[in-house]
PyMOL commands that place a pseudoatom at each C-alpha (Angstrom):
pseudoatom trace, name=CA, resn=MET, resi=1, chain=A, elem=C, hetatm=0, pos=[128.913, 106.262, 114.435]
pseudoatom trace, name=CA, resn=THR, resi=2, chain=A, elem=C, hetatm=0, pos=[128.366, 108.305, 111.275]
pseudoatom trace, name=CA, resn=ILE, resi=3, chain=A, elem=C, hetatm=0, pos=[126.334, 108.066, 108.086]
pseudoatom trace, name=CA, resn=ALA, resi=4, chain=A, elem=C, hetatm=0, pos=[127.542, 109.658, 104.863]
pseudoatom trace, name=CA, resn=TYR, resi=5, chain=A, elem=C, hetatm=0, pos=[126.362, 109.877, 101.275]
pseudoatom trace, name=CA, resn=PRO, resi=6, chain=A, elem=C, hetatm=0, pos=[129.103, 111.746, 99.393]
pseudoatom trace, name=CA, resn=ALA, resi=7, chain=A, elem=C, hetatm=0, pos=[127.020, 112.164, 96.220]
pseudoatom trace, name=CA, resn=PHE, resi=8, chain=A, elem=C, hetatm=0, pos=[124.799, 114.622, 98.124]
pseudoatom trace, name=CA, resn=ASN, resi=9, chain=A, elem=C, hetatm=0, pos=[127.421, 115.929, 100.570]
pseudoatom trace, name=CA, resn=LEU, resi=10, chain=A, elem=C, hetatm=0, pos=[125.493, 114.258, 103.371]
pseudoatom trace, name=CA, resn=TYR, resi=11, chain=A, elem=C, hetatm=0, pos=[127.400, 113.614, 106.591]
pseudoatom trace, name=CA, resn=CYS, resi=12, chain=A, elem=C, hetatm=0, pos=[125.806, 113.126, 109.989]
pseudoatom trace, name=CA, resn=GLU, resi=13, chain=A, elem=C, hetatm=0, pos=[126.794, 111.795, 113.399]
pseudoatom trace, name=CA, resn=LEU, resi=14, chain=A, elem=C, hetatm=0, pos=[124.347, 109.352, 114.955]
pseudoatom trace, name=CA, resn=GLU, resi=15, chain=A, elem=C, hetatm=0, pos=[123.732, 110.705, 118.434]
pseudoatom trace, name=CA, resn=GLU, resi=16, chain=A, elem=C, hetatm=0, pos=[122.774, 108.657, 121.473]
pseudoatom trace, name=CA, resn=SER, resi=17, chain=A, elem=C, hetatm=0, pos=[120.241, 111.313, 122.514]
pseudoatom trace, name=CA, resn=THR, resi=18, chain=A, elem=C, hetatm=0, pos=[118.218, 111.468, 119.272]
pseudoatom trace, name=CA, resn=VAL, resi=19, chain=A, elem=C, hetatm=0, pos=[116.773, 109.328, 116.488]
pseudoatom trace, name=CA, resn=LEU, resi=20, chain=A, elem=C, hetatm=0, pos=[117.795, 110.554, 113.043]
pseudoatom trace, name=CA, resn=ASN, resi=21, chain=A, elem=C, hetatm=0, pos=[114.953, 111.404, 110.656]
pseudoatom trace, name=CA, resn=LEU, resi=22, chain=A, elem=C, hetatm=0, pos=[116.324, 111.650, 107.126]
pseudoatom trace, name=CA, resn=VAL, resi=23, chain=A, elem=C, hetatm=0, pos=[113.703, 113.308, 104.919]
pseudoatom trace, name=CA, resn=ILE, resi=24, chain=A, elem=C, hetatm=0, pos=[114.319, 112.899, 101.174]
pseudoatom trace, name=CA, resn=GLU, resi=25, chain=A, elem=C, hetatm=0, pos=[111.800, 114.935, 99.189]
pseudoatom trace, name=CA, resn=ASN, resi=26, chain=A, elem=C, hetatm=0, pos=[113.336, 114.209, 95.783]
pseudoatom trace, name=CA, resn=GLN, resi=27, chain=A, elem=C, hetatm=0, pos=[111.663, 110.999, 94.610]
pseudoatom trace, name=CA, resn=GLN, resi=28, chain=A, elem=C, hetatm=0, pos=[114.575, 109.757, 92.505]
pseudoatom trace, name=CA, resn=ILE, resi=29, chain=A, elem=C, hetatm=0, pos=[117.074, 110.282, 95.300]
pseudoatom trace, name=CA, resn=PHE, resi=30, chain=A, elem=C, hetatm=0, pos=[114.696, 108.638, 97.776]
pseudoatom trace, name=CA, resn=SER, resi=31, chain=A, elem=C, hetatm=0, pos=[114.496, 105.580, 95.527]
pseudoatom trace, name=CA, resn=ASP, resi=32, chain=A, elem=C, hetatm=0, pos=[118.256, 105.558, 94.926]
pseudoatom trace, name=CA, resn=VAL, resi=33, chain=A, elem=C, hetatm=0, pos=[119.109, 105.724, 98.635]
pseudoatom trace, name=CA, resn=ILE, resi=34, chain=A, elem=C, hetatm=0, pos=[116.701, 102.930, 99.599]
pseudoatom trace, name=CA, resn=SER, resi=35, chain=A, elem=C, hetatm=0, pos=[117.981, 100.772, 96.720]
pseudoatom trace, name=CA, resn=ASP, resi=36, chain=A, elem=C, hetatm=0, pos=[121.572, 101.481, 97.769]
pseudoatom trace, name=CA, resn=ILE, resi=37, chain=A, elem=C, hetatm=0, pos=[120.922, 100.348, 101.345]
pseudoatom trace, name=CA, resn=TYR, resi=38, chain=A, elem=C, hetatm=0, pos=[119.075, 97.257, 100.121]
pseudoatom trace, name=CA, resn=ASP, resi=39, chain=A, elem=C, hetatm=0, pos=[121.932, 96.315, 97.795]
pseudoatom trace, name=CA, resn=GLN, resi=40, chain=A, elem=C, hetatm=0, pos=[124.534, 96.702, 100.535]
pseudoatom trace, name=CA, resn=CYS, resi=41, chain=A, elem=C, hetatm=0, pos=[122.459, 94.703, 103.026]
pseudoatom trace, name=CA, resn=SER, resi=42, chain=A, elem=C, hetatm=0, pos=[122.409, 91.987, 100.343]
pseudoatom trace, name=CA, resn=GLY, resi=43, chain=A, elem=C, hetatm=0, pos=[126.209, 92.031, 100.101]
pseudoatom trace, name=CA, resn=GLU, resi=44, chain=A, elem=C, hetatm=0, pos=[126.641, 94.271, 97.071]
pseudoatom trace, name=CA, resn=SER, resi=45, chain=A, elem=C, hetatm=0, pos=[128.512, 97.559, 96.832]
pseudoatom trace, name=CA, resn=GLY, resi=46, chain=A, elem=C, hetatm=0, pos=[126.959, 100.985, 97.271]
pseudoatom trace, name=CA, resn=ARG, resi=47, chain=A, elem=C, hetatm=0, pos=[127.591, 104.658, 97.888]
pseudoatom trace, name=CA, resn=LEU, resi=48, chain=A, elem=C, hetatm=0, pos=[126.107, 105.129, 101.344]
pseudoatom trace, name=CA, resn=ILE, resi=49, chain=A, elem=C, hetatm=0, pos=[128.796, 104.857, 104.030]
pseudoatom trace, name=CA, resn=LEU, resi=50, chain=A, elem=C, hetatm=0, pos=[128.155, 103.787, 107.595]
pseudoatom trace, name=CA, resn=SER, resi=51, chain=A, elem=C, hetatm=0, pos=[131.248, 104.086, 109.755]
pseudoatom trace, name=CA, resn=GLU, resi=52, chain=A, elem=C, hetatm=0, pos=[132.389, 103.695, 113.339]
pseudoatom trace, name=CA, resn=ASN, resi=53, chain=A, elem=C, hetatm=0, pos=[135.617, 105.216, 114.641]
pseudoatom trace, name=CA, resn=ASN, resi=54, chain=A, elem=C, hetatm=0, pos=[136.388, 106.240, 111.032]
pseudoatom trace, name=CA, resn=GLU, resi=55, chain=A, elem=C, hetatm=0, pos=[136.171, 102.615, 109.870]
pseudoatom trace, name=CA, resn=PRO, resi=56, chain=A, elem=C, hetatm=0, pos=[133.544, 101.786, 107.201]
pseudoatom trace, name=CA, resn=LEU, resi=57, chain=A, elem=C, hetatm=0, pos=[131.119, 99.060, 108.237]
pseudoatom trace, name=CA, resn=GLU, resi=58, chain=A, elem=C, hetatm=0, pos=[129.636, 96.326, 106.070]
pseudoatom trace, name=CA, resn=LEU, resi=59, chain=A, elem=C, hetatm=0, pos=[125.909, 96.954, 105.943]
pseudoatom trace, name=CA, resn=ARG, resi=60, chain=A, elem=C, hetatm=0, pos=[125.395, 93.250, 105.258]
pseudoatom trace, name=CA, resn=LYS, resi=61, chain=A, elem=C, hetatm=0, pos=[126.668, 92.552, 108.773]
pseudoatom trace, name=CA, resn=ARG, resi=62, chain=A, elem=C, hetatm=0, pos=[125.691, 95.720, 110.600]
pseudoatom trace, name=CA, resn=ALA, resi=63, chain=A, elem=C, hetatm=0, pos=[122.408, 97.032, 109.200]
pseudoatom trace, name=CA, resn=GLU, resi=64, chain=A, elem=C, hetatm=0, pos=[118.768, 96.054, 108.748]
pseudoatom trace, name=CA, resn=LEU, resi=65, chain=A, elem=C, hetatm=0, pos=[116.466, 97.697, 106.195]
pseudoatom trace, name=CA, resn=ILE, resi=66, chain=A, elem=C, hetatm=0, pos=[112.772, 97.616, 107.089]
pseudoatom trace, name=CA, resn=THR, resi=67, chain=A, elem=C, hetatm=0, pos=[110.468, 98.671, 104.257]
pseudoatom trace, name=CA, resn=GLN, resi=68, chain=A, elem=C, hetatm=0, pos=[107.363, 96.693, 105.214]
pseudoatom trace, name=CA, resn=ILE, resi=69, chain=A, elem=C, hetatm=0, pos=[105.721, 98.208, 108.256]
pseudoatom trace, name=CA, resn=ILE, resi=70, chain=A, elem=C, hetatm=0, pos=[102.216, 96.745, 107.876]
pseudoatom trace, name=CA, resn=PRO, resi=71, chain=A, elem=C, hetatm=0, pos=[101.966, 93.854, 108.517]
pseudoatom trace, name=CA, resn=PHE, resi=72, chain=A, elem=C, hetatm=0, pos=[105.088, 93.959, 110.670]
pseudoatom trace, name=CA, resn=GLU, resi=73, chain=A, elem=C, hetatm=0, pos=[106.702, 90.532, 110.842]
pseudoatom trace, name=CA, resn=ILE, resi=74, chain=A, elem=C, hetatm=0, pos=[108.894, 89.641, 113.807]
pseudoatom trace, name=CA, resn=ASN, resi=75, chain=A, elem=C, hetatm=0, pos=[109.085, 85.940, 112.993]
pseudoatom trace, name=CA, resn=GLN, resi=76, chain=A, elem=C, hetatm=0, pos=[111.361, 86.144, 109.982]
pseudoatom trace, name=CA, resn=ARG, resi=77, chain=A, elem=C, hetatm=0, pos=[112.958, 82.864, 108.973]
pseudoatom trace, name=CA, resn=ASP, resi=78, chain=A, elem=C, hetatm=0, pos=[116.548, 83.783, 109.771]
pseudoatom trace, name=CA, resn=LEU, resi=79, chain=A, elem=C, hetatm=0, pos=[115.597, 85.051, 113.236]
pseudoatom trace, name=CA, resn=VAL, resi=80, chain=A, elem=C, hetatm=0, pos=[113.484, 81.996, 114.056]
pseudoatom trace, name=CA, resn=ASN, resi=81, chain=A, elem=C, hetatm=0, pos=[116.318, 79.724, 112.896]
pseudoatom trace, name=CA, resn=LYS, resi=82, chain=A, elem=C, hetatm=0, pos=[118.708, 81.508, 115.237]
pseudoatom trace, name=CA, resn=LEU, resi=83, chain=A, elem=C, hetatm=0, pos=[116.186, 81.179, 118.061]
pseudoatom trace, name=CA, resn=TYR, resi=84, chain=A, elem=C, hetatm=0, pos=[116.001, 77.435, 117.378]
pseudoatom trace, name=CA, resn=ALA, resi=85, chain=A, elem=C, hetatm=0, pos=[119.791, 77.187, 117.353]
pseudoatom trace, name=CA, resn=GLU, resi=86, chain=A, elem=C, hetatm=0, pos=[119.969, 78.793, 120.790]
pseudoatom trace, name=CA, resn=ILE, resi=87, chain=A, elem=C, hetatm=0, pos=[117.243, 76.524, 122.186]
pseudoatom trace, name=CA, resn=LYS, resi=88, chain=A, elem=C, hetatm=0, pos=[119.020, 73.475, 120.724]
pseudoatom trace, name=CA, resn=ASN, resi=89, chain=A, elem=C, hetatm=0, pos=[122.185, 74.489, 122.560]
pseudoatom trace, name=CA, resn=VAL, resi=90, chain=A, elem=C, hetatm=0, pos=[120.231, 74.834, 125.797]
pseudoatom trace, name=CA, resn=SER, resi=91, chain=A, elem=C, hetatm=0, pos=[118.611, 71.416, 125.258]
pseudoatom trace, name=CA, resn=VAL, resi=92, chain=A, elem=C, hetatm=0, pos=[121.995, 69.667, 125.360]
pseudoatom trace, name=CA, resn=ASN, resi=93, chain=A, elem=C, hetatm=0, pos=[123.606, 71.589, 128.185]
pseudoatom trace, name=CA, resn=GLU, resi=94, chain=A, elem=C, hetatm=0, pos=[124.394, 69.970, 131.521]
pseudoatom trace, name=CA, resn=ARG, resi=95, chain=A, elem=C, hetatm=0, pos=[121.005, 70.836, 132.981]
pseudoatom trace, name=CA, resn=PHE, resi=96, chain=A, elem=C, hetatm=0, pos=[118.774, 69.579, 130.145]
pseudoatom trace, name=CA, resn=TYR, resi=97, chain=A, elem=C, hetatm=0, pos=[120.787, 66.910, 128.295]
pseudoatom trace, name=CA, resn=GLN, resi=98, chain=A, elem=C, hetatm=0, pos=[119.254, 63.895, 130.072]
pseudoatom trace, name=CA, resn=HIS, resi=99, chain=A, elem=C, hetatm=0, pos=[115.743, 65.367, 129.855]
pseudoatom trace, name=CA, resn=THR, resi=100, chain=A, elem=C, hetatm=0, pos=[116.204, 65.899, 126.125]
pseudoatom trace, name=CA, resn=GLN, resi=101, chain=A, elem=C, hetatm=0, pos=[117.469, 62.368, 125.507]
pseudoatom trace, name=CA, resn=LYS, resi=102, chain=A, elem=C, hetatm=0, pos=[114.584, 60.873, 127.483]
pseudoatom trace, name=CA, resn=LEU, resi=103, chain=A, elem=C, hetatm=0, pos=[112.071, 62.996, 125.606]
pseudoatom trace, name=CA, resn=MET, resi=104, chain=A, elem=C, hetatm=0, pos=[113.447, 61.900, 122.221]
pseudoatom trace, name=CA, resn=ALA, resi=105, chain=A, elem=C, hetatm=0, pos=[113.404, 58.241, 123.299]
pseudoatom trace, name=CA, resn=ASP, resi=106, chain=A, elem=C, hetatm=0, pos=[109.842, 58.539, 124.622]
pseudoatom trace, name=CA, resn=ILE, resi=107, chain=A, elem=C, hetatm=0, pos=[108.634, 60.112, 121.382]
pseudoatom trace, name=CA, resn=ALA, resi=108, chain=A, elem=C, hetatm=0, pos=[110.311, 57.390, 119.308]
pseudoatom trace, name=CA, resn=LEU, resi=109, chain=A, elem=C, hetatm=0, pos=[108.730, 54.689, 121.501]
pseudoatom trace, name=CA, resn=TYR, resi=110, chain=A, elem=C, hetatm=0, pos=[105.324, 56.345, 121.205]
pseudoatom trace, name=CA, resn=ILE, resi=111, chain=A, elem=C, hetatm=0, pos=[105.550, 56.419, 117.404]
pseudoatom trace, name=CA, resn=TYR, resi=112, chain=A, elem=C, hetatm=0, pos=[106.561, 52.761, 117.289]
pseudoatom trace, name=CA, resn=MET, resi=113, chain=A, elem=C, hetatm=0, pos=[103.584, 51.887, 119.506]
pseudoatom trace, name=CA, resn=ILE, resi=114, chain=A, elem=C, hetatm=0, pos=[100.978, 53.749, 117.448]
pseudoatom trace, name=CA, resn=THR, resi=115, chain=A, elem=C, hetatm=0, pos=[102.303, 52.363, 114.155]
pseudoatom trace, name=CA, resn=GLU, resi=116, chain=A, elem=C, hetatm=0, pos=[102.730, 48.708, 115.120]
pseudoatom trace, name=CA, resn=SER, resi=117, chain=A, elem=C, hetatm=0, pos=[99.195, 47.858, 113.952]
pseudoatom trace, name=CA, resn=ALA, resi=118, chain=A, elem=C, hetatm=0, pos=[99.852, 49.179, 110.442]
pseudoatom trace, name=CA, resn=ASP, resi=119, chain=A, elem=C, hetatm=0, pos=[99.596, 46.632, 107.619]
pseudoatom trace, name=CA, resn=ASN, resi=120, chain=A, elem=C, hetatm=0, pos=[102.889, 47.783, 106.154]
pseudoatom trace, name=CA, resn=GLU, resi=121, chain=A, elem=C, hetatm=0, pos=[106.267, 47.798, 107.805]
pseudoatom trace, name=CA, resn=ILE, resi=122, chain=A, elem=C, hetatm=0, pos=[106.988, 51.275, 109.118]
pseudoatom trace, name=CA, resn=GLU, resi=123, chain=A, elem=C, hetatm=0, pos=[110.386, 52.917, 109.415]
pseudoatom trace, name=CA, resn=ILE, resi=124, chain=A, elem=C, hetatm=0, pos=[111.132, 56.133, 111.267]
pseudoatom trace, name=CA, resn=ASP, resi=125, chain=A, elem=C, hetatm=0, pos=[114.168, 58.354, 111.513]
pseudoatom trace, name=CA, resn=VAL, resi=126, chain=A, elem=C, hetatm=0, pos=[114.900, 59.343, 115.093]
pseudoatom trace, name=CA, resn=PRO, resi=127, chain=A, elem=C, hetatm=0, pos=[115.953, 63.019, 115.021]
pseudoatom trace, name=CA, resn=GLN, resi=128, chain=A, elem=C, hetatm=0, pos=[119.333, 64.002, 116.408]
pseudoatom trace, name=CA, resn=ASP, resi=129, chain=A, elem=C, hetatm=0, pos=[118.048, 67.211, 117.980]
pseudoatom trace, name=CA, resn=ILE, resi=130, chain=A, elem=C, hetatm=0, pos=[114.825, 68.940, 118.978]
pseudoatom trace, name=CA, resn=SER, resi=131, chain=A, elem=C, hetatm=0, pos=[114.411, 71.134, 115.876]
pseudoatom trace, name=CA, resn=GLY, resi=132, chain=A, elem=C, hetatm=0, pos=[111.485, 69.078, 114.620]
pseudoatom trace, name=CA, resn=ILE, resi=133, chain=A, elem=C, hetatm=0, pos=[109.765, 69.294, 117.986]
pseudoatom trace, name=CA, resn=LEU, resi=134, chain=A, elem=C, hetatm=0, pos=[110.180, 73.070, 118.056]
pseudoatom trace, name=CA, resn=LYS, resi=135, chain=A, elem=C, hetatm=0, pos=[108.635, 73.332, 114.591]
pseudoatom trace, name=CA, resn=ALA, resi=136, chain=A, elem=C, hetatm=0, pos=[105.812, 70.935, 115.475]
pseudoatom trace, name=CA, resn=PHE, resi=137, chain=A, elem=C, hetatm=0, pos=[104.876, 73.116, 118.439]
pseudoatom trace, name=CA, resn=GLY, resi=138, chain=A, elem=C, hetatm=0, pos=[105.239, 76.307, 116.412]
pseudoatom trace, name=CA, resn=VAL, resi=139, chain=A, elem=C, hetatm=0, pos=[107.847, 77.826, 118.717]
pseudoatom trace, name=CA, resn=ARG, resi=140, chain=A, elem=C, hetatm=0, pos=[108.301, 81.462, 117.691]
pseudoatom trace, name=CA, resn=PHE, resi=141, chain=A, elem=C, hetatm=0, pos=[108.523, 85.000, 119.040]
pseudoatom trace, name=CA, resn=TYR, resi=142, chain=A, elem=C, hetatm=0, pos=[105.290, 86.180, 120.650]
pseudoatom trace, name=CA, resn=ASP, resi=143, chain=A, elem=C, hetatm=0, pos=[103.624, 88.951, 118.657]
pseudoatom trace, name=CA, resn=LYS, resi=144, chain=A, elem=C, hetatm=0, pos=[99.895, 88.543, 119.281]
pseudoatom trace, name=CA, resn=LYS, resi=145, chain=A, elem=C, hetatm=0, pos=[97.819, 91.518, 120.437]
pseudoatom trace, name=CA, resn=MET, resi=146, chain=A, elem=C, hetatm=0, pos=[100.851, 93.782, 120.203]
pseudoatom trace, name=CA, resn=GLU, resi=147, chain=A, elem=C, hetatm=0, pos=[100.803, 97.388, 119.065]
pseudoatom trace, name=CA, resn=LEU, resi=148, chain=A, elem=C, hetatm=0, pos=[103.023, 98.201, 116.100]
pseudoatom trace, name=CA, resn=SER, resi=149, chain=A, elem=C, hetatm=0, pos=[105.537, 100.036, 118.280]
pseudoatom trace, name=CA, resn=GLU, resi=150, chain=A, elem=C, hetatm=0, pos=[105.780, 97.013, 120.600]
pseudoatom trace, name=CA, resn=LYS, resi=151, chain=A, elem=C, hetatm=0, pos=[106.451, 94.707, 117.649]
pseudoatom trace, name=CA, resn=ILE, resi=152, chain=A, elem=C, hetatm=0, pos=[109.189, 97.024, 116.426]
pseudoatom trace, name=CA, resn=ILE, resi=153, chain=A, elem=C, hetatm=0, pos=[110.912, 96.990, 119.823]
pseudoatom trace, name=CA, resn=GLU, resi=154, chain=A, elem=C, hetatm=0, pos=[110.624, 93.190, 120.073]
pseudoatom trace, name=CA, resn=TYR, resi=155, chain=A, elem=C, hetatm=0, pos=[112.049, 92.824, 116.571]
pseudoatom trace, name=CA, resn=MET, resi=156, chain=A, elem=C, hetatm=0, pos=[115.058, 95.054, 117.236]
pseudoatom trace, name=CA, resn=THR, resi=157, chain=A, elem=C, hetatm=0, pos=[115.707, 93.287, 120.551]
pseudoatom trace, name=CA, resn=ALA, resi=158, chain=A, elem=C, hetatm=0, pos=[115.706, 89.895, 118.814]
pseudoatom trace, name=CA, resn=VAL, resi=159, chain=A, elem=C, hetatm=0, pos=[117.913, 91.074, 115.947]
pseudoatom trace, name=CA, resn=ASN, resi=160, chain=A, elem=C, hetatm=0, pos=[120.523, 92.596, 118.249]
pseudoatom trace, name=CA, resn=LYS, resi=161, chain=A, elem=C, hetatm=0, pos=[120.579, 89.454, 120.399]
pseudoatom trace, name=CA, resn=PHE, resi=162, chain=A, elem=C, hetatm=0, pos=[120.701, 86.835, 117.660]
pseudoatom trace, name=CA, resn=LYS, resi=163, chain=A, elem=C, hetatm=0, pos=[122.440, 88.659, 114.782]
pseudoatom trace, name=CA, resn=GLY, resi=164, chain=A, elem=C, hetatm=0, pos=[124.600, 91.177, 116.619]
pseudoatom trace, name=CA, resn=GLU, resi=165, chain=A, elem=C, hetatm=0, pos=[124.152, 94.911, 117.091]
pseudoatom trace, name=CA, resn=ARG, resi=166, chain=A, elem=C, hetatm=0, pos=[122.592, 96.551, 114.052]
pseudoatom trace, name=CA, resn=VAL, resi=167, chain=A, elem=C, hetatm=0, pos=[121.677, 99.953, 112.677]
pseudoatom trace, name=CA, resn=PHE, resi=168, chain=A, elem=C, hetatm=0, pos=[117.995, 99.860, 111.725]
pseudoatom trace, name=CA, resn=PHE, resi=169, chain=A, elem=C, hetatm=0, pos=[116.819, 101.791, 108.664]
pseudoatom trace, name=CA, resn=PHE, resi=170, chain=A, elem=C, hetatm=0, pos=[113.031, 102.245, 108.715]
pseudoatom trace, name=CA, resn=VAL, resi=171, chain=A, elem=C, hetatm=0, pos=[111.307, 103.552, 105.578]
pseudoatom trace, name=CA, resn=ASN, resi=172, chain=A, elem=C, hetatm=0, pos=[108.300, 105.865, 106.040]
pseudoatom trace, name=CA, resn=LEU, resi=173, chain=A, elem=C, hetatm=0, pos=[107.687, 104.599, 109.566]
pseudoatom trace, name=CA, resn=ARG, resi=174, chain=A, elem=C, hetatm=0, pos=[105.983, 107.820, 110.609]
pseudoatom trace, name=CA, resn=SER, resi=175, chain=A, elem=C, hetatm=0, pos=[103.187, 107.263, 108.102]
pseudoatom trace, name=CA, resn=TYR, resi=176, chain=A, elem=C, hetatm=0, pos=[101.955, 104.423, 110.337]
pseudoatom trace, name=CA, resn=LEU, resi=177, chain=A, elem=C, hetatm=0, pos=[102.160, 106.016, 113.783]
pseudoatom trace, name=CA, resn=THR, resi=178, chain=A, elem=C, hetatm=0, pos=[100.675, 109.076, 115.425]
pseudoatom trace, name=CA, resn=ASP, resi=179, chain=A, elem=C, hetatm=0, pos=[103.044, 111.765, 116.639]
pseudoatom trace, name=CA, resn=ARG, resi=180, chain=A, elem=C, hetatm=0, pos=[102.494, 110.636, 120.232]
pseudoatom trace, name=CA, resn=GLN, resi=181, chain=A, elem=C, hetatm=0, pos=[103.119, 106.977, 119.366]
pseudoatom trace, name=CA, resn=THR, resi=182, chain=A, elem=C, hetatm=0, pos=[106.258, 107.944, 117.480]
pseudoatom trace, name=CA, resn=GLU, resi=183, chain=A, elem=C, hetatm=0, pos=[107.554, 110.044, 120.355]
pseudoatom trace, name=CA, resn=LEU, resi=184, chain=A, elem=C, hetatm=0, pos=[107.070, 107.200, 122.839]
pseudoatom trace, name=CA, resn=LEU, resi=185, chain=A, elem=C, hetatm=0, pos=[108.720, 104.766, 120.438]
pseudoatom trace, name=CA, resn=TYR, resi=186, chain=A, elem=C, hetatm=0, pos=[111.721, 107.064, 120.004]
pseudoatom trace, name=CA, resn=LYS, resi=187, chain=A, elem=C, hetatm=0, pos=[112.039, 107.405, 123.771]
pseudoatom trace, name=CA, resn=ASP, resi=188, chain=A, elem=C, hetatm=0, pos=[112.033, 103.616, 124.165]
pseudoatom trace, name=CA, resn=ILE, resi=189, chain=A, elem=C, hetatm=0, pos=[114.564, 103.233, 121.342]
pseudoatom trace, name=CA, resn=LEU, resi=190, chain=A, elem=C, hetatm=0, pos=[116.961, 105.643, 123.033]
pseudoatom trace, name=CA, resn=LEU, resi=191, chain=A, elem=C, hetatm=0, pos=[116.525, 104.056, 126.470]
pseudoatom trace, name=CA, resn=ARG, resi=192, chain=A, elem=C, hetatm=0, pos=[117.489, 100.710, 124.946]
pseudoatom trace, name=CA, resn=LYS, resi=193, chain=A, elem=C, hetatm=0, pos=[120.376, 102.338, 123.034]
pseudoatom trace, name=CA, resn=PHE, resi=194, chain=A, elem=C, hetatm=0, pos=[119.174, 101.050, 119.668]
pseudoatom trace, name=CA, resn=LYS, resi=195, chain=A, elem=C, hetatm=0, pos=[120.624, 102.746, 116.600]
pseudoatom trace, name=CA, resn=VAL, resi=196, chain=A, elem=C, hetatm=0, pos=[117.793, 103.839, 114.315]
pseudoatom trace, name=CA, resn=ILE, resi=197, chain=A, elem=C, hetatm=0, pos=[117.536, 105.953, 111.169]
pseudoatom trace, name=CA, resn=CYS, resi=198, chain=A, elem=C, hetatm=0, pos=[114.067, 106.786, 109.852]
pseudoatom trace, name=CA, resn=ILE, resi=199, chain=A, elem=C, hetatm=0, pos=[114.021, 107.614, 106.140]
pseudoatom trace, name=CA, resn=GLU, resi=200, chain=A, elem=C, hetatm=0, pos=[110.905, 109.535, 105.107]
pseudoatom trace, name=CA, resn=ASN, resi=201, chain=A, elem=C, hetatm=0, pos=[109.761, 110.941, 101.764]
pseudoatom trace, name=CA, resn=ASN, resi=202, chain=A, elem=C, hetatm=0, pos=[108.079, 113.963, 103.336]
pseudoatom trace, name=CA, resn=GLU, resi=203, chain=A, elem=C, hetatm=0, pos=[108.522, 116.084, 106.423]
pseudoatom trace, name=CA, resn=HIS, resi=204, chain=A, elem=C, hetatm=0, pos=[106.435, 115.457, 109.534]
pseudoatom trace, name=CA, resn=THR, resi=205, chain=A, elem=C, hetatm=0, pos=[105.990, 117.406, 112.745]
pseudoatom trace, name=CA, resn=HIS, resi=206, chain=A, elem=C, hetatm=0, pos=[109.266, 117.731, 114.605]
pseudoatom trace, name=CA, resn=LEU, resi=207, chain=A, elem=C, hetatm=0, pos=[109.221, 115.608, 117.744]
pseudoatom trace, name=CA, resn=GLU, resi=208, chain=A, elem=C, hetatm=0, pos=[111.178, 115.330, 120.940]
pseudoatom trace, name=CA, resn=TYR, resi=209, chain=A, elem=C, hetatm=0, pos=[113.993, 112.759, 120.852]
pseudoatom trace, name=CA, resn=SER, resi=210, chain=A, elem=C, hetatm=0, pos=[114.541, 113.302, 117.115]
pseudoatom trace, name=CA, resn=LYS, resi=211, chain=A, elem=C, hetatm=0, pos=[116.909, 115.107, 114.787]
pseudoatom trace, name=CA, resn=THR, resi=212, chain=A, elem=C, hetatm=0, pos=[115.814, 115.915, 111.235]
pseudoatom trace, name=CA, resn=LEU, resi=213, chain=A, elem=C, hetatm=0, pos=[117.874, 116.345, 108.081]
pseudoatom trace, name=CA, resn=ILE, resi=214, chain=A, elem=C, hetatm=0, pos=[116.126, 117.215, 104.826]
pseudoatom trace, name=CA, resn=ILE, resi=215, chain=A, elem=C, hetatm=0, pos=[117.286, 116.662, 101.255]
pseudoatom trace, name=CA, resn=ASP, resi=216, chain=A, elem=C, hetatm=0, pos=[114.810, 118.795, 99.342]
pseudoatom trace, name=CA, resn=LYS, resi=217, chain=A, elem=C, hetatm=0, pos=[113.596, 118.433, 95.761]
pseudoatom trace, name=CA, resn=ASP, resi=218, chain=A, elem=C, hetatm=0, pos=[116.550, 120.528, 94.537]
pseudoatom trace, name=CA, resn=MET, resi=219, chain=A, elem=C, hetatm=0, pos=[118.988, 118.192, 96.344]
pseudoatom trace, name=CA, resn=CYS, resi=220, chain=A, elem=C, hetatm=0, pos=[119.885, 120.837, 98.919]
pseudoatom trace, name=CA, resn=ILE, resi=221, chain=A, elem=C, hetatm=0, pos=[120.456, 119.720, 102.514]
pseudoatom trace, name=CA, resn=ILE, resi=222, chain=A, elem=C, hetatm=0, pos=[118.449, 121.641, 105.092]
for i in range(1, 222): cmd.bond("trace and resi %d" % i, "trace and resi %d" % (i + 1))
show_as sticks, trace
zoom trace
């Protein structure tokens, strides 16, 4: 897989043995590149090219841009919805179908029982699936008492499972982690074969498991 930005003669192979750190010291270019990735992830056109086997990829389908590191949110709506969809499918499979139907019937009966003393006539809509139950119990990805690096790994795992394999663009991630924390995170990323590009606006200490490219203030690639 490769990343290219022809406007700056940037071309780089994404290696399985390293995480790419793209340092952009020129503020305008930094802003332009982040905006470009955001636009493409939203379905618009852009100049950054992500390709695999010489075939350009749609960032909307193959990339995630993460600009908010603190607080880091795993339970994004689209991911939780996909989690619910998977659980719904499980709830009606051969193993759980009868349990699910009995549960829904028991809940409906319970509601009828606790409302029969009401002065007004009560009507209820019996749900066709367990989505409402999942929401009522707050079913979501666990993220309590997790370190930032753990949340990041959990997030990427969930995205790749429920949305398909992605390239993750993190913006200024290293500003939130120590060098040691970053190194351990990179090691975990590579062990799990995640594809990650860290875009930074200034250079940090070079670490194991990383490869650094710099676009300096004069737009030269180092």
